[in-house]
C-alpha positions in Angstrom: 150.2 233.8 123.6 149.2 233.3 120.0 150.5 229.7 120.0 148.0 228.7 122.7 145.1 230.3 120.9 146.1 228.5 117.7 146.4 225.2 119.6 143.0 225.8 121.2 141.4 226.6 117.9 142.8 223.4 116.4 141.5 221.4 119.3 138.0 222.9 118.9 138.1 222.2 115.1 139.1 218.6 115.7 136.4 218.1 118.4 133.8 219.5 115.9 135.0 217.1 113.2 134.8 214.2 115.6 131.3 215.2 116.7 130.0 215.6 113.1 131.5 212.2 112.2 130.0 210.5 115.2 126.6 211.9 114.4 126.8 210.6 110.8 128.0 207.2 112.1 125.1 207.1 114.6 122.6 207.9 111.8 124.0 205.2 109.6 121.2 202.7 110.2 118.4 205.2 109.4 120.3 206.5 106.4 120.8 203.0 104.9 117.0 202.7 104.6 116.9 205.8 102.4 118.5 205.2 99.0 119.4 208.8 98.4 121.9 209.1 101.2 124.9 206.8 101.7 127.3 207.0 104.6 130.7 205.3 104.2 131.7 203.8 107.5 135.3 203.3 106.5 135.5 207.1 105.6 134.0 208.0 109.0 136.4 205.7 110.8 139.3 207.4 109.1 137.8 210.9 109.8 137.5 210.0 113.6 141.1 208.7 113.8 142.3 211.8 112.0 140.4 214.1 114.3 141.8 212.3 117.3 145.4 212.6 116.0 144.8 216.3 115.2 143.5 216.9 118.8 146.5 215.1 120.3 148.9 217.1 118.2 147.3 220.4 119.2 147.4 219.3 122.8 151.1 218.7 122.5 151.6 222.1 121.0 149.8 223.7 124.0 151.8 221.6 126.4 155.1 222.6 124.8 154.2 226.3 124.7 153.3 226.0 128.5 156.7 224.4 129.2 158.5 227.1 127.2 156.7 229.8 129.0 157.7 228.2 132.3 161.4 228.0 131.2 161.3 231.7 130.2 159.8 232.7 133.5 162.5 230.6 135.4 165.2 232.5 133.4 163.7 235.9 134.4 163.7 235.1 138.1 
């Protein structure tokens, strides 16, 4: 099903965003010592919450697609 592939791609994208933000947040202390690169912790917190919400939404899409497939199979039998 194309819906499941789209939901999976969305979950992978959200996981990548969360991982990248977590790496930037973990490097915050070292980056603050260097004047050329500033990391905004508030922006990173928003990014992580947004990625988490995107992941949950895509998981619900996959769950709904699975339920609809089950309902269709039940009708065919």
